C-alpha positions as CSV (number, residue, x, y, z in Angstrom):
1,M,137.0,-131.8,34.7
2,I,138.4,-130.1,31.7
3,Y,136.8,-129.7,27.9
4,D,139.3,-129.2,24.9
5,D,138.3,-126.9,22.5
6,L,136.8,-129.6,20.1
7,T,134.5,-130.9,22.7
8,V,133.4,-127.1,23.5
9,A,132.9,-126.5,20.0
10,L,130.6,-129.5,19.4
11,V,128.6,-128.7,22.1
12,F,128.0,-125.6,20.6
13,V,127.7,-126.7,17.1
14,S,124.5,-129.4,18.6
15,F,123.1,-126.6,20.6
16,Y,122.8,-124.2,17.6
17,K,121.2,-127.2,15.6
18,F,118.5,-127.8,18.3
19,L,117.8,-124.2,18.4
20,A,117.3,-124.0,14.8
21,I,114.8,-127.3,14.4
22,Y,113.2,-125.8,17.7
23,N,112.6,-122.3,16.1
24,K,111.7,-123.7,12.8
25,E,108.9,-126.4,14.5
26,I,107.8,-123.1,16.4
27,A,107.6,-121.2,13.0
28,L,105.7,-124.1,11.5
29,R,103.1,-124.6,14.4
30,E,102.5,-120.5,14.3
31,H,101.9,-120.7,10.5
32,E,99.5,-123.9,11.0
33,L,97.8,-122.2,13.9
34,E,97.2,-118.8,11.9
35,I,95.9,-121.5,9.2
36,L,93.1,-122.8,11.6
37,T,92.4,-119.2,12.4
38,R,91.0,-118.8,8.7
39,I,89.5,-121.8,7.9
40,D,86.2,-122.8,8.6
41,P,87.0,-126.1,10.2
42,L,83.3,-127.9,9.1
43,T,83.4,-127.0,5.2
44,N,87.5,-126.2,5.2
45,I,86.5,-122.9,3.0
46,S,87.7,-119.8,4.7
47,N,85.7,-118.3,7.3
48,R,84.4,-114.8,8.2
49,R,87.6,-113.3,9.5
50,A,89.5,-114.4,6.3
51,F,87.0,-113.4,3.8
52,Y,86.7,-109.6,5.6
53,E,90.7,-109.7,5.5
54,V,90.5,-110.5,1.6
55,A,87.6,-108.2,0.6
56,G,89.3,-105.6,2.0
57,K,92.0,-105.7,0.2
58,L,90.3,-106.2,-2.8
59,L,88.1,-103.2,-2.3
60,S,90.8,-101.0,-1.8
61,G,92.1,-102.0,-5.2
62,F,89.0,-101.3,-6.7
63,K,88.8,-98.0,-5.7
64,R,92.3,-97.8,-6.8
65,N,91.8,-99.3,-10.3
66,K,88.6,-99.1,-10.9
67,L,87.8,-102.8,-12.0
68,P,84.8,-104.8,-11.9
69,L,83.8,-106.4,-8.4
70,S,81.1,-108.5,-7.4
71,L,79.6,-110.4,-4.7
72,L,77.3,-112.8,-3.7
73,L,75.6,-114.0,-0.9
74,F,73.5,-116.6,0.1
75,D,72.3,-119.5,2.0
76,V,70.3,-122.9,2.1
77,D,66.4,-122.5,1.9
78,N,64.8,-124.3,4.8
79,F,67.8,-125.8,6.6
80,K,66.3,-125.6,10.4
81,K,63.8,-128.3,8.1
82,I,66.4,-130.3,7.0
83,N,67.9,-130.3,10.7
84,D,64.9,-131.6,12.0
85,V,64.2,-134.2,9.6
86,Y,67.7,-135.6,8.9
87,G,69.7,-134.3,12.1
88,H,72.3,-131.9,12.6
89,R,74.8,-134.6,11.0
90,Y,73.0,-134.4,7.9
91,G,72.5,-130.6,8.2
92,D,76.6,-130.5,8.3
93,V,77.1,-133.2,5.5
94,V,74.8,-131.0,3.2
95,L,76.7,-127.8,4.2
96,K,80.2,-129.3,3.4
97,T,78.5,-131.0,0.0
98,L,77.4,-127.1,-0.8
99,A,81.1,-125.8,-0.1
100,N,82.6,-128.5,-2.2
101,E,80.1,-128.0,-5.5
102,V,80.5,-124.7,-5.1
103,R,84.3,-124.5,-4.7
104,H,84.3,-126.7,-7.9
105,S,82.2,-124.0,-9.8
106,I,84.5,-121.0,-9.2
107,R,87.6,-119.6,-9.9
108,T,91.0,-120.0,-7.6
109,T,90.8,-116.1,-7.5
110,D,87.3,-116.0,-6.0
111,C,87.4,-115.6,-2.2
112,F,84.6,-118.2,-0.9
113,A,83.7,-117.8,2.8
114,R,81.1,-119.4,5.5
115,F,79.8,-116.4,6.6
116,G,78.0,-118.1,9.4
117,G,75.6,-120.9,10.1
118,E,74.2,-122.0,6.6
119,E,75.4,-118.7,5.1
120,F,77.7,-118.3,2.7
121,I,79.3,-115.6,0.7
122,I,81.7,-114.9,-2.2
123,I,83.6,-112.0,-3.7
124,F,84.6,-112.0,-7.4
125,P,87.3,-109.6,-8.6
126,Q,86.6,-108.3,-12.1
127,I,83.5,-109.6,-12.8
128,N,80.9,-107.3,-13.9
129,A,77.0,-107.4,-13.2
130,D,76.0,-109.4,-16.2
131,E,78.8,-112.2,-15.7
132,L,77.8,-112.3,-12.0
133,L,74.4,-113.3,-12.5
134,L,75.5,-116.1,-14.9
135,I,77.6,-117.1,-12.4
136,S,75.2,-116.9,-9.8
137,E,72.4,-118.8,-11.8
138,K,74.9,-121.6,-12.3
139,I,75.7,-122.0,-8.9
140,R,71.7,-122.0,-8.0
141,H,71.9,-124.7,-10.5
142,V,74.5,-126.6,-9.6
143,L,73.3,-126.6,-6.1
144,Q,70.0,-127.4,-6.8
145,N,71.0,-130.5,-8.7
146,S,73.0,-131.7,-5.5
147,E,72.1,-134.0,-2.9
148,V,73.2,-136.3,0.1
149,K,72.6,-139.1,0.6
150,T,71.7,-140.6,4.2
151,D,72.6,-144.1,5.9
152,K,69.3,-144.8,5.4
153,G,69.5,-144.8,1.4
154,D,67.1,-141.2,1.6
155,L,68.1,-138.7,-0.6
156,I,68.5,-134.8,0.5
157,N,68.0,-132.4,-2.1
158,Y,68.3,-128.4,-1.3
159,T,68.4,-125.1,-2.9
160,V,69.5,-121.8,-2.1
161,S,68.6,-118.3,-2.3
162,I,71.0,-115.9,-3.7
163,G,71.4,-112.1,-3.5
164,A,73.9,-110.5,-5.8
165,T,75.5,-107.2,-6.2
166,T,78.4,-105.1,-7.9
167,F,80.8,-102.7,-5.8
168,R,80.6,-98.9,-6.5
169,E,82.3,-95.8,-6.1
170,T,80.0,-94.6,-3.6
171,D,80.7,-97.9,-1.3
172,G,82.3,-96.3,2.0
173,N,82.8,-99.8,3.3
174,L,82.7,-103.5,2.6
175,D,79.4,-103.7,5.1
176,M,77.4,-101.7,2.6
177,V,77.7,-104.2,-0.1
178,I,77.2,-106.8,2.0
179,Q,74.2,-105.3,3.3
180,R,72.5,-105.0,-0.3
181,A,73.4,-108.4,-1.3
182,D,71.6,-109.4,2.2
183,E,68.4,-107.3,1.1
184,A,68.5,-109.2,-2.1
185,M,68.8,-112.5,-0.5
186,Y,65.8,-111.5,1.2
187,E,64.0,-110.9,-2.1
188,A,64.9,-114.1,-3.5
189,K,63.3,-115.9,-0.2
190,K,60.6,-113.6,-0.3
191,G,59.6,-114.4,-4.0
192,G,59.8,-118.4,-3.3
193,R,63.0,-119.2,-2.8
194,N,65.7,-121.0,-4.9
195,R,66.0,-117.7,-6.6
196,V,68.9,-115.4,-7.9
197,I,68.1,-111.8,-7.3
198,L,70.4,-109.3,-8.7
199,E,70.7,-105.7,-6.8
200,T,70.9,-102.9,-9.4
201,G,70.1,-99.9,-7.0
């Protein structure tokens, strides 16, 4: 069979069109998968991996530009009891509700992530210690007044214990800062829960 030049040209055009669409589809799928690796599927906020990526860049900027940088670490008080009494389904609803409440209480420039289990973390660019304490208390108050309603009409109230700290020039890495916030959060729990402890060094 003999193909004329026009037929050959049309075949090549169709092939390259198909190839372009295919490559675009592959790129879109890769982008979607990349997003999924950075988002916590339950709460739809950043996950631990994404947090470390963003926070690492912010820490480098902090050391370079000397601008304030602060961090909060908090978890849900008596979360096991919530799961035991109402079931893991409602434990998940509490976490999703918490994430939504916090997301609407902070700036879009702040990096908010689920750090693991019922533990959450936020890094605040250009926020000093005084401002951090005010923000921490605001979040604590918002969550203290938040509630989840079960199918039976029961209301689940929950609170959080918050550890807060600011970055220092002597901080060698991000984990040093997180460790300070974790120790402050432990002090908040030991002091009766539903509290903010600002670590001041």
